[in-house]
N, CA, C and O atoms as CSV, one atom per row, in Angstrom:
chain,resi,resn,atom,element,x,y,z
A,1,MET,N,N,-26.218,24.862,19.955
A,1,MET,CA,C,-25.121,24.039,19.115
A,1,MET,C,C,-24.959,25.008,17.917
A,1,MET,O,O,-25.823,25.585,17.257
A,2,THR,N,N,-23.826,25.023,17.840
A,2,THR,CA,C,-23.053,26.792,16.778
A,2,THR,C,C,-23.152,26.152,15.364
A,2,THR,O,O,-23.417,24.952,15.292
A,3,LYS,N,N,-23.003,26.702,14.517
A,3,LYS,CA,C,-22.932,26.323,13.077
A,3,LYS,C,C,-21.653,25.513,12.484
A,3,LYS,O,O,-21.736,24.799,11.485
A,4,GLN,N,N,-20.280,25.749,13.341
A,4,GLN,CA,C,-19.349,25.081,13.015
A,4,GLN,C,C,-19.852,23.466,13.293
A,4,GLN,O,O,-19.706,22.501,12.543
A,5,SER,N,N,-20.459,23.519,14.565
A,5,SER,CA,C,-20.352,22.261,15.298
A,5,SER,C,C,-21.833,21.286,14.205
A,5,SER,O,O,-21.813,20.055,14.175
A,6,ARG,N,N,-22.798,21.978,13.540
A,6,ARG,CA,C,-23.246,21.259,12.409
A,6,ARG,C,C,-22.372,20.812,11.555
A,6,ARG,O,O,-22.392,19.634,11.198
A,7,ILE,N,N,-21.348,21.816,11.039
A,7,ILE,CA,C,-20.892,21.343,9.815
A,7,ILE,C,C,-19.275,20.516,10.020
A,7,ILE,O,O,-18.523,20.184,9.103
A,8,ILE,N,N,-19.062,20.333,11.438
A,8,ILE,CA,C,-18.242,19.383,11.961
A,8,ILE,C,C,-18.939,17.981,11.918
A,8,ILE,O,O,-18.320,17.047,11.411
A,9,GLU,N,N,-20.198,17.786,12.426
A,9,GLU,CA,C,-21.087,16.574,12.288
A,9,GLU,C,C,-20.759,15.929,10.960
A,9,GLU,O,O,-20.236,14.837,10.740
A,10,GLU,N,N,-21.266,17.026,9.979
A,10,GLU,CA,C,-21.299,16.115,8.748
A,10,GLU,C,C,-20.247,15.870,7.837
A,10,GLU,O,O,-20.137,15.043,6.932
A,11,LEU,N,N,-19.322,16.959,8.353
A,11,LEU,CA,C,-18.030,16.270,7.317
A,11,LEU,C,C,-17.230,15.142,8.477
A,11,LEU,O,O,-16.446,14.411,7.871
A,12,GLU,N,N,-17.265,14.923,9.684
A,12,GLU,CA,C,-17.489,13.306,10.239
A,12,GLU,C,C,-18.390,12.241,9.751
A,12,GLU,O,O,-17.938,11.120,9.517
A,13,ARG,N,N,-19.494,12.493,9.604
A,13,ARG,CA,C,-20.171,11.240,8.595
A,13,ARG,C,C,-19.656,11.001,7.550
A,13,ARG,O,O,-19.537,9.814,7.249
A,14,GLU,N,N,-19.084,12.210,6.468
A,14,GLU,CA,C,-18.517,11.995,5.083
A,14,GLU,C,C,-16.836,10.941,5.343
A,14,GLU,O,O,-16.209,10.069,4.741
A,15,LEU,N,N,-16.742,11.661,6.493
A,15,LEU,CA,C,-15.044,11.155,7.044
A,15,LEU,C,C,-15.754,9.376,7.068
A,15,LEU,O,O,-15.272,8.447,6.420
A,16,ALA,N,N,-16.529,9.315,7.648
A,16,ALA,CA,C,-16.806,7.923,8.216
A,16,ALA,C,C,-17.277,7.237,6.602
A,16,ALA,O,O,-16.903,6.064,6.607
A,17,ASN,N,N,-17.724,7.463,5.724
A,17,ASN,CA,C,-18.138,6.963,4.249
A,17,ASN,C,C,-16.708,6.645,3.478
A,17,ASN,O,O,-16.487,5.539,2.985
A,18,VAL,N,N,-15.961,7.511,3.439
A,18,VAL,CA,C,-15.126,7.624,2.697
A,18,VAL,C,C,-13.781,6.632,3.740
A,18,VAL,O,O,-12.969,6.032,3.036
A,19,THR,N,N,-13.683,6.560,4.539
A,19,THR,CA,C,-13.556,5.494,5.745
A,19,THR,C,C,-13.451,3.925,4.959
A,19,THR,O,O,-12.579,3.177,4.517
A,20,SER,N,N,-14.998,3.977,5.113
A,20,SER,CA,C,-15.695,2.632,4.705
A,20,SER,C,C,-15.452,2.332,3.310
A,20,SER,O,O,-15.295,1.158,2.974
A,21,LEU,N,N,-15.393,3.497,2.262
A,21,LEU,CA,C,-15.067,3.061,1.014
A,21,LEU,C,C,-13.488,2.457,0.698
A,21,LEU,O,O,-13.105,1.676,-0.173
A,22,SER,N,N,-12.796,3.118,1.718
A,22,SER,CA,C,-11.477,2.901,1.440
A,22,SER,C,C,-11.169,1.278,2.230
A,22,SER,O,O,-10.343,0.513,1.732
A,23,HIS,N,N,-11.887,0.938,3.399
A,23,HIS,CA,C,-12.148,-0.654,3.616
A,23,HIS,C,C,-12.009,-1.368,2.806
A,23,HIS,O,O,-11.043,-2.073,2.515
A,24,ALA,N,N,-13.597,-1.175,2.072
A,24,ALA,CA,C,-13.968,-2.088,1.270
A,24,ALA,C,C,-12.945,-1.818,-0.016
A,24,ALA,O,O,-12.452,-2.793,-0.585
A,25,LEU,N,N,-12.751,-0.951,-0.298
A,25,LEU,CA,C,-11.460,-1.318,-1.620
A,25,LEU,C,C,-10.428,-1.858,-1.368
A,25,LEU,O,O,-9.949,-2.553,-2.264
A,26,ASN,N,N,-9.685,-1.750,-0.051
A,26,ASN,CA,C,-8.762,-2.923,0.600
A,26,ASN,C,C,-9.059,-4.068,0.495
A,26,ASN,O,O,-8.307,-4.835,-0.106
A,27,LEU,N,N,-10.061,-4.432,0.967
A,27,LEU,CA,C,-10.046,-5.740,0.960
A,27,LEU,C,C,-10.933,-6.406,-0.287
A,27,LEU,O,O,-11.810,-7.243,-0.073
A,28,ARG,N,N,-10.568,-5.898,-1.686
A,28,ARG,CA,C,-11.100,-6.619,-2.485
A,28,ARG,C,C,-9.554,-7.102,-2.638
A,28,ARG,O,O,-8.482,-6.641,-2.247
A,29,GLN,N,N,-10.071,-8.640,-3.650
A,29,GLN,CA,C,-8.664,-9.587,-3.940
A,29,GLN,C,C,-8.342,-8.843,-5.243
A,29,GLN,O,O,-7.162,-8.636,-5.527
A,30,VAL,N,N,-9.297,-8.445,-6.024
A,30,VAL,CA,C,-8.859,-8.543,-7.672
A,30,VAL,C,C,-8.278,-6.814,-7.690
A,30,VAL,O,O,-8.828,-5.893,-7.085
A,31,ARG,N,N,-7.323,-6.728,-8.355
A,31,ARG,CA,C,-7.331,-5.050,-8.458
A,31,ARG,C,C,-8.195,-4.926,-9.827
A,31,ARG,O,O,-8.829,-5.683,-10.562
A,32,VAL,N,N,-7.943,-3.878,-9.774
A,32,VAL,CA,C,-8.655,-3.195,-11.905
A,32,VAL,C,C,-7.761,-2.761,-12.553
A,32,VAL,O,O,-7.103,-1.795,-12.167
A,33,ALA,N,N,-7.536,-3.390,-13.702
A,33,ALA,CA,C,-6.477,-2.364,-14.847
A,33,ALA,C,C,-7.498,-2.271,-15.754
A,33,ALA,O,O,-8.519,-2.910,-16.008
A,34,GLN,N,N,-6.684,-0.854,-16.361
A,34,GLN,CA,C,-7.367,-0.600,-17.615
A,34,GLN,C,C,-6.405,0.374,-18.443
A,34,GLN,O,O,-5.814,1.349,-17.979
A,35,HIS,N,N,-6.365,-0.125,-19.868
A,35,HIS,CA,C,-5.397,0.481,-20.842
A,35,HIS,C,C,-5.887,0.318,-22.073
A,35,HIS,O,O,-6.545,-0.662,-22.422
A,36,ALA,N,N,-5.596,1.244,-22.765
A,36,ALA,CA,C,-5.770,1.499,-24.471
A,36,ALA,C,C,-4.951,0.352,-25.334
A,36,ALA,O,O,-3.804,0.330,-24.890
A,37,PRO,N,N,-5.038,-0.176,-25.919
A,37,PRO,CA,C,-4.197,-1.037,-26.639
A,37,PRO,C,C,-3.335,0.244,-27.089
A,37,PRO,O,O,-3.569,1.395,-27.458
A,38,GLY,N,N,-2.134,-0.626,-26.847
A,38,GLY,CA,C,-0.714,-0.243,-27.271
A,38,GLY,C,C,0.029,0.962,-26.069
A,38,GLY,O,O,1.090,1.586,-26.089
A,39,THR,N,N,-1.188,0.896,-25.018
A,39,THR,CA,C,-0.138,1.790,-23.972
A,39,THR,C,C,-0.335,0.986,-22.487
A,39,THR,O,O,-1.372,0.349,-22.302
A,40,ALA,N,N,0.413,1.031,-21.741
A,40,ALA,CA,C,0.637,0.551,-20.691
A,40,ALA,C,C,-0.570,0.709,-19.804
A,40,ALA,O,O,-1.288,1.708,-19.852
A,41,PRO,N,N,-0.810,-0.511,-18.832
A,41,PRO,CA,C,-2.087,-0.460,-18.197
A,41,PRO,C,C,-1.944,0.407,-16.752
A,41,PRO,O,O,-0.945,0.522,-16.043
A,42,ILE,N,N,-3.246,0.953,-16.573
A,42,ILE,CA,C,-3.186,1.795,-15.289
A,42,ILE,C,C,-3.859,0.956,-14.042
A,42,ILE,O,O,-4.921,0.372,-14.257
A,43,ASP,N,N,-3.387,0.906,-13.035
A,43,ASP,CA,C,-4.155,0.352,-12.086
A,43,ASP,C,C,-5.116,1.560,-11.532
A,43,ASP,O,O,-4.784,2.676,-11.133
A,44,ILE,N,N,-6.528,0.917,-11.648
A,44,ILE,CA,C,-7.638,2.052,-11.511
A,44,ILE,C,C,-7.797,2.368,-9.968
A,44,ILE,O,O,-8.122,3.414,-9.406
A,45,THR,N,N,-7.381,0.815,-9.344
A,45,THR,CA,C,-7.409,0.910,-7.763
A,45,THR,C,C,-6.720,1.621,-6.794
A,45,THR,O,O,-7.059,2.254,-5.795
A,46,ASP,N,N,-5.400,1.294,-7.472
A,46,ASP,CA,C,-4.031,2.625,-6.741
A,46,ASP,C,C,-5.175,3.696,-6.655
A,46,ASP,O,O,-5.932,4.037,-5.746
A,47,GLN,N,N,-4.968,4.182,-8.243
A,47,GLN,CA,C,-5.727,5.674,-8.346
A,47,GLN,C,C,-7.254,5.792,-6.831
A,47,GLN,O,O,-7.283,6.609,-5.910
A,48,TYR,N,N,-8.048,4.927,-7.059
A,48,TYR,CA,C,-8.955,5.344,-6.178
A,48,TYR,C,C,-8.166,4.977,-4.798
A,48,TYR,O,O,-7.500,5.915,-4.359
A,49,GLU,N,N,-8.141,4.175,-4.294
A,49,GLU,CA,C,-6.799,4.782,-3.098
A,49,GLU,C,C,-6.453,5.917,-2.789
A,49,GLU,O,O,-6.783,6.399,-1.705
A,50,ALA,N,N,-5.823,6.483,-3.552
A,50,ALA,CA,C,-5.052,7.906,-3.650
A,50,ALA,C,C,-5.860,9.083,-3.092
A,50,ALA,O,O,-5.811,9.888,-2.163
A,51,GLY,N,N,-6.995,8.615,-4.640
A,51,GLY,CA,C,-8.097,9.527,-3.984
A,51,GLY,C,C,-9.049,9.308,-2.617
A,51,GLY,O,O,-9.406,10.340,-2.050
A,52,LEU,N,N,-9.312,8.525,-2.276
A,52,LEU,CA,C,-9.692,8.304,-1.223
A,52,LEU,C,C,-8.773,8.888,-0.056
A,52,LEU,O,O,-9.150,9.752,0.736
A,53,ARG,N,N,-7.799,8.427,-0.062
A,53,ARG,CA,C,-6.488,8.939,1.141
A,53,ARG,C,C,-6.517,10.500,1.086
A,53,ARG,O,O,-6.569,10.998,2.211
A,54,LYS,N,N,-6.504,11.067,0.431
A,54,LYS,CA,C,-6.382,12.718,0.170
A,54,LYS,C,C,-7.729,13.088,0.376
A,54,LYS,O,O,-7.757,14.192,0.918
A,55,ALA,N,N,-9.095,12.536,0.131
A,55,ALA,CA,C,-10.036,12.946,0.643
A,55,ALA,C,C,-10.512,12.714,2.382
A,55,ALA,O,O,-11.386,13.366,2.955
A,56,SER,N,N,-9.722,11.677,2.954
A,56,SER,CA,C,-10.372,11.447,4.094
A,56,SER,C,C,-8.720,12.672,4.728
A,56,SER,O,O,-8.905,13.207,5.822
A,57,ASN,N,N,-7.829,12.872,4.271
A,57,ASN,CA,C,-6.915,14.085,4.965
A,57,ASN,C,C,-7.912,14.965,4.957
A,57,ASN,O,O,-8.441,15.174,6.049
A,58,ALA,N,N,-8.476,15.768,3.663
A,58,ALA,CA,C,-8.760,16.791,3.934
A,58,ALA,C,C,-10.229,17.100,4.514
A,58,ALA,O,O,-10.754,18.207,4.631
A,59,LEU,N,N,-10.836,15.657,4.894
A,59,LEU,CA,C,-12.003,16.189,5.910
A,59,LEU,C,C,-11.101,16.207,7.099
A,59,LEU,O,O,-11.468,16.953,8.006
A,60,LEU,N,N,-10.066,15.578,7.268
A,60,LEU,CA,C,-9.810,15.340,8.812
A,60,LEU,C,C,-9.283,16.566,9.113
A,60,LEU,O,O,-9.575,17.019,10.220
A,61,LYS,N,N,-8.378,17.398,8.194
A,61,LYS,CA,C,-8.146,18.966,8.345
A,61,LYS,C,C,-8.962,19.931,8.714
A,61,LYS,O,O,-8.835,20.724,9.646
A,62,ALA,N,N,-10.181,19.781,7.598
A,62,ALA,CA,C,-11.473,20.695,7.907
A,62,ALA,C,C,-11.605,20.370,9.269
A,62,ALA,O,O,-11.313,21.294,10.027
A,63,VAL,N,N,-11.918,19.451,9.728
A,63,VAL,CA,C,-12.663,18.994,11.229
A,63,VAL,C,C,-11.787,19.726,12.430
A,63,VAL,O,O,-12.083,20.336,13.457
A,64,ALA,N,N,-11.025,19.493,12.021
A,64,ALA,CA,C,-9.634,19.882,12.848
A,64,ALA,C,C,-9.552,21.639,12.947
A,64,ALA,O,O,-9.349,22.297,13.968
A,65,VAL,N,N,-9.727,22.035,11.863
A,65,VAL,CA,C,-9.635,24.047,11.879
A,65,VAL,C,C,-11.224,24.045,12.387
A,65,VAL,O,O,-11.476,25.148,12.870
A,66,LEU,N,N,-12.117,23.348,12.420
A,66,LEU,CA,C,-13.431,24.158,12.494
A,66,LEU,C,C,-13.373,23.932,13.750
A,66,LEU,O,O,-13.817,24.897,14.371
A,67,LYS,N,N,-12.888,22.761,14.672
A,67,LYS,CA,C,-13.163,22.511,16.099
A,67,LYS,C,C,-11.572,23.383,16.721
A,67,LYS,O,O,-10.950,23.155,17.759
A,68,ASN,N,N,-11.323,24.264,15.780
A,68,ASN,CA,C,-10.502,24.855,17.064
A,68,ASN,C,C,-10.872,26.494,16.543
A,68,ASN,O,O,-10.183,27.421,16.968
A,69,VAL,N,N,-11.889,26.713,15.700
A,69,VAL,CA,C,-12.739,27.838,15.744
A,69,VAL,C,C,-13.788,27.518,17.499
A,69,VAL,O,O,-13.821,28.020,18.622
A,70,ASP,N,N,-14.153,26.923,17.103
A,70,ASP,CA,C,-14.920,26.596,18.540
A,70,ASP,C,C,-14.522,26.912,19.696
A,70,ASP,O,O,-15.238,27.579,20.444
A,71,ALA,N,N,-13.116,26.422,20.102
A,71,ALA,CA,C,-12.472,26.050,20.797
A,71,ALA,C,C,-12.326,27.897,21.667
A,71,ALA,O,O,-11.609,28.060,22.654
């Protein structure tokens, strides 16, 4: 097993964790909003969804790059 293979396995495990969190967040029926007095509400749920999507995309790209190194 190459060093890249171990890294790929770890990244794929973390990708599965991110995907699991994303699915759990999408299943929530209640949206979480936060705001300070006098300001507009901020939808925290949307921010988390966007962050998880970015993390998922980054992990997918990292796995693809490392798989190409092994090829």
